[in-house]
N, C-alpha and C positions, 0 to 999 in steps of 0.2 A: 463393558463399552468396547467391542473388537473396533482394533486399526485405532487409538490412538495417539494425538499429533503432540508427537513431545519434545520442548523447544531444547539447546543448548546447556541449558540448564535444569533440567529435568520436571521443565513443569509443564500442567495439560492444558494443551489449548483448550478452551469450553465453545471457545467462538471461532471464528475464521472470516474474516471480511475481503475480500478481494474485487480490486479495483482494475477494470478493462481501458479507465484513460487516464489520462492525467492530469482530470482537474478533478481536484475531488471539493464536493462540499461540506465535507465538515472540518476542516483545517487545521486536527489534535494536533498534540505537542510530538505523534509516533510519526508524521509524515513530512507536519509544518513547523518546526520546532521554535524559531526567527523567524518572521513577516521579510525581514530583508538579508536570507539566506535561499531565500523561494527564489529555482532559476524552473521554469517550462521547459517543456522541450518542443525545440523547434518544430511546426506544423508538418513539415519532409518528414521529421524522423520519427511522426508517429504509425505505428502500423494503423494501415484501413483498409477497408472492403475491398474497394477497388484494386 
């Protein structure tokens, strides 16, 4: 495998998921550890096509 993606602990990333929005429908522990800690980005701060 050419160009392996390796994290800071030396682990090889086998899958990469990139989100282009601040709204994720998976709500996994990696992105949103606790419901009370979710802070959405204000709409005016989100990058848009305009």
